[in-house]
C-alpha positions as CSV (number, residue, x, y, z in Angstrom):
1,M,-77.8,-108.8,177.0
2,I,-76.3,-105.6,176.7
3,S,-72.7,-106.3,174.8
4,F,-69.9,-103.4,175.7
5,T,-66.0,-104.0,175.4
6,I,-64.2,-101.4,177.4
7,E,-63.4,-99.5,174.3
8,D,-66.7,-99.0,173.9
9,A,-66.8,-98.2,177.8
10,Y,-64.8,-95.7,177.7
11,N,-65.8,-93.8,174.5
12,T,-69.4,-93.6,175.6
13,V,-68.4,-92.3,178.6
14,K,-65.8,-89.8,176.9
15,A,-68.3,-88.8,174.4
16,H,-71.1,-88.1,177.2
17,L,-69.3,-86.0,179.3
18,E,-67.9,-84.0,176.2
19,A,-71.7,-83.3,175.2
20,G,-71.5,-81.8,179.1
21,G,-73.1,-84.5,181.2
22,K,-73.5,-84.4,184.5
23,R,-73.3,-86.5,187.8
24,S,-76.1,-88.9,187.9
25,Q,-77.8,-88.5,191.3
26,L,-80.9,-88.8,192.8
27,R,-82.1,-87.1,196.0
28,N,-83.8,-89.0,199.1
29,I,-84.0,-88.6,202.7
30,R,-80.0,-88.9,203.8
31,G,-79.5,-86.2,201.3
32,S,-77.8,-87.3,197.4
33,Q,-76.7,-91.3,195.9
34,C,-75.1,-91.7,192.6
35,A,-78.1,-93.4,190.5
36,Y,-78.2,-95.4,187.0
37,R,-80.5,-92.8,186.2
38,G,-81.2,-89.4,187.9
39,A,-83.2,-86.2,187.5
40,A,-83.5,-84.6,184.5
41,G,-82.7,-87.9,182.6
42,A,-78.8,-87.8,184.0
43,K,-77.1,-91.5,183.3
44,C,-74.2,-92.5,185.2
45,F,-70.9,-94.2,183.7
46,I,-72.6,-97.9,183.9
47,G,-76.0,-96.4,183.2
48,L,-75.1,-94.9,179.6
49,M,-74.6,-98.8,178.7
50,I,-78.0,-99.7,180.0
51,P,-80.8,-99.9,177.1
52,D,-84.1,-97.6,178.5
53,S,-86.1,-101.3,177.7
54,K,-83.8,-102.7,180.5
55,Y,-83.1,-100.9,183.1
56,H,-85.4,-101.6,186.2
57,E,-85.4,-98.6,189.2
58,S,-84.8,-102.1,191.2
59,F,-81.0,-101.3,190.1
60,E,-80.6,-98.2,192.4
61,K,-81.2,-100.2,195.7
62,G,-77.5,-101.4,195.6
63,M,-77.2,-103.3,192.1
64,S,-73.4,-102.7,191.3
65,A,-71.6,-103.4,187.6
66,V,-70.4,-106.5,188.8
67,S,-73.8,-107.6,190.0
68,M,-75.0,-106.7,186.5
69,V,-72.2,-108.9,184.6
70,R,-73.0,-111.3,187.2
71,N,-77.1,-111.6,186.4
72,K,-75.8,-111.3,182.7
73,I,-77.6,-107.6,182.1
74,I,-74.2,-106.5,180.3
75,K,-72.2,-109.3,178.7
76,G,-69.1,-110.2,180.2
77,S,-66.2,-112.4,182.2
78,P,-66.6,-111.5,186.2
79,V,-62.4,-109.7,185.0
80,F,-64.8,-107.3,182.8
81,G,-67.1,-106.5,185.5
82,E,-64.2,-105.8,187.6
83,A,-63.5,-103.5,185.4
84,L,-67.0,-101.8,185.1
85,G,-67.1,-101.7,189.0
86,E,-63.8,-99.5,188.6
87,L,-65.4,-97.4,186.4
88,Q,-68.7,-96.7,188.3
89,E,-66.0,-96.0,191.2
90,L,-64.8,-93.3,189.2
91,H,-68.6,-92.1,188.9
92,D,-69.1,-92.2,192.6
93,N,-66.6,-90.5,193.6
94,P,-67.2,-87.2,194.5
95,N,-63.5,-86.0,194.3
96,C,-63.9,-86.2,190.7
97,W,-66.1,-83.6,190.1
98,G,-66.3,-80.2,190.2
99,P,-68.3,-77.5,192.0
100,D,-70.3,-77.1,188.8
101,G,-71.0,-80.9,188.1
102,T,-68.7,-81.2,186.0
103,Y,-66.4,-84.7,185.8
104,S,-62.5,-82.9,186.6
105,A,-60.3,-86.5,186.8
106,Y,-59.8,-87.1,183.1
107,N,-57.0,-88.5,184.0
108,L,-58.3,-91.4,186.2
109,L,-60.6,-92.2,183.0
110,D,-58.0,-92.5,181.0
111,T,-55.5,-94.0,183.2
112,W,-58.8,-96.5,183.8
113,F,-58.8,-97.6,180.1
114,E,-55.0,-97.8,180.0
115,E,-55.5,-100.1,182.6
116,N,-58.3,-102.1,181.4
117,K,-58.4,-102.2,177.7
118,G,-57.4,-105.6,177.3
119,V,-60.3,-107.1,179.6
120,V,-63.1,-108.8,177.6
């Protein structure tokens, strides 16, 4: 089981974005969809917390961050899972990304952290 705190998640995502991390997506017959693991080694905000040894491609078929906690892939309470679900929504929201693929909603990410930093 993987153990993260809200602060760990926030710091991991910020470091990833500051290093040039782009939105993680996979193309399919309907266009593209967000993915824990995308093209060219990209990882979504929750995907950053899943070690390669624990990742399974079946996660891409609808396993949410809440499910990751419920199924004990990521350690945490149900409230922690809900907080990660909100973080996942920030990644999956196309309005949070610029046309060049860079993240443009740092204010929402910072607000997410402030609202959830006491969650365990």
